[in-house]
C-alpha positions in Angstrom: 0.0 -0.2 0.1 1.5 3.7 -0.7 -0.1 6.4 1.1 0.1 9.9 0.7 0.7 12.3 3.1 -1.2 15.9 2.7 1.6 17.3 5.5 -0.5 20.8 6.5 -3.8 20.7 8.4 -4.4 23.7 7.1 -8.4 24.2 5.5 -8.0 24.0 1.5 -4.7 24.0 1.0 -2.6 24.0 -2.0 -0.8 21.1 -0.5 -3.8 19.2 0.1 -4.6 19.9 -3.8 -1.3 18.3 -4.8 -1.4 15.4 -3.0 -4.8 14.6 -4.2 -3.5 14.8 -8.0 -1.3 12.2 -6.5 -3.5 10.1 -5.4 -5.6 10.6 -8.5 -3.1 9.8 -10.7 -1.5 6.4 -8.6 -5.3 4.9 -8.6 -5.1 5.3 -12.4 -2.1 2.9 -12.6 -2.5 0.9 -8.9 -5.0 -1.6 -7.9 -8.0 -0.3 -6.2 -7.4 0.2 -2.1 -3.4 0.0 -2.5 -3.4 3.9 -2.4 -4.4 6.1 0.0 -4.3 10.2 0.9 -4.0 10.7 4.8 -5.3 14.5 5.2 -3.7 15.7 8.4 -6.6 18.5 8.8 -9.1 15.8 9.2 -7.2 13.6 12.2 -6.0 15.5 15.5 -2.5 14.5 15.7 -1.5 16.0 19.1 -3.3 13.7 21.0 -1.8 9.7 21.3 -6.3 8.3 21.2 -8.4 5.7 20.0 -8.7 8.6 16.6 -5.1 8.7 16.3 -4.3 4.8 16.7 -7.0 4.0 13.9 -5.5 7.1 12.1 -2.5 5.3 12.2 -3.5 1.6 11.5 -5.6 2.7 8.8 -2.4 5.0 7.2 0.9 4.0 8.6 1.4 1.0 10.2 0.3 -1.4 6.4 1.7 1.0 4.2 4.9 0.3 2.7 5.5 3.2 0.7 4.9 7.1 1.4 4.5 10.6 -0.4 5.2 13.5 1.7 3.5 16.3 0.0 4.8 19.2 2.6 4.8 22.9 2.2 6.9 25.2 3.2 6.6 26.9 6.6 9.7 28.9 7.5 12.7 27.2 5.7 11.4 23.4 6.4 7.8 21.6 6.6 5.0 22.1 9.0 5.1 21.1 13.0 2.2 19.2 12.8 3.3 16.5 10.3 6.5 16.3 12.4 4.5 15.9 15.3 2.1 13.4 13.7 5.5 11.0 13.4 6.8 11.9 16.9 3.4 10.1 18.3 3.4 7.5 15.9 4.6 4.2 17.0 7.9 4.6 14.7 9.0 1.1 14.7 5.4 -0.2 13.5 4.7 3.0 11.2 8.0 3.6 9.3 11.0 1.3 10.5 12.3 -0.2 6.9 10.0 1.6 4.5 10.3 3.4 1.5 9.1 7.5 1.0 9.0 9.4 -2.1 9.6 13.6 -1.5 6.9 16.4 -3.2 8.2 19.9 -1.6 5.5 23.4 -2.4 6.1 26.8 -1.8 5.1 30.2 -2.9 8.4 31.2 -3.5 11.1 30.2 -5.9 13.0 27.1 -4.2 10.0 24.6 -3.9 10.9 23.6 -0.3 14.2 22.7 -1.3 15.5 22.9 3.0 12.3 21.1 4.1 13.2 18.0 1.8 16.6 18.1 3.1 15.4 18.6 6.5 12.8 15.4 6.5 15.3 13.4 4.3 17.1 13.5 7.0 14.5 12.5 9.5 13.1 9.8 7.5 16.9 7.8 7.7 16.9 8.1 11.0 13.8 6.4 11.1 15.4 3.6 8.8 13.4 4.5 5.7 14.9 4.5 2.3 14.1 8.2 0.9 13.9 8.1 -3.3 16.5 10.2 -4.6 14.3 12.1 -6.6 12.8 15.0 -4.5 10.4 17.4 -6.7 10.2 20.8 -5.4 7.4 22.8 -7.3 7.9 26.4 -6.8 5.4 29.2 -7.1 2.4 26.9 -6.1 -0.2 29.7 -6.6 0.6 30.5 -10.0 0.1 26.5 -11.1 -2.8 25.1 -8.9 -6.3 25.9 -10.4 -8.7 26.4 -7.8 -10.2 22.9 -8.7 -6.7 21.1 -8.3 -5.3 20.8 -11.4 -2.2 21.6 -12.4 -1.8 24.8 -15.3 1.6 23.7 -16.2 1.9 20.6 -18.4 5.4 20.6 -17.4 5.0 20.2 -14.0 2.2 17.7 -14.2 4.1 15.6 -16.6 7.2 16.1 -13.5 4.7 14.5 -11.3 3.6 11.5 -13.7 7.1 10.9 -13.6 7.4 10.8 -10.4 4.5 8.4 -9.9 6.3 5.8 -12.8 9.7 5.8 -9.9 7.9 5.6 -7.2 5.8 2.2 -8.0 8.9 1.0 -9.6 11.2 1.6 -6.2 
């Protein structure tokens, strides 16, 4: 199973729109039920209660691969994403799995620092990180309100990334 994680809890974010695009494109080429989207705006991750354990059991523990879609927050990624990871049973949820990373920013760098930061954390958690990381810059200029990417080259890059994730 592949779990796509929309790495922010902000309502109606560009991150969620890009994560939904990954979900749609992966579902077109994967068997039904083998791709899930974890939207952090739908979950309380700061309390390790029954709802959190259900989320962990549904999205994290059964996943073999993760796609992290992360916006840039102050030169890194959102704290809510790190908090979700910190509250998880890291051995069951993350150890010896694989991950691919996509960074988003309204500026020029596409969250490159956040991608590097997350790579270091994931390596510490014994996750193998795919070398091809996608930094998407000027996100507010390239995503239409309906979620479709306006620039064909960006969507082609995501299509290529998806093929690599499947083969990884």
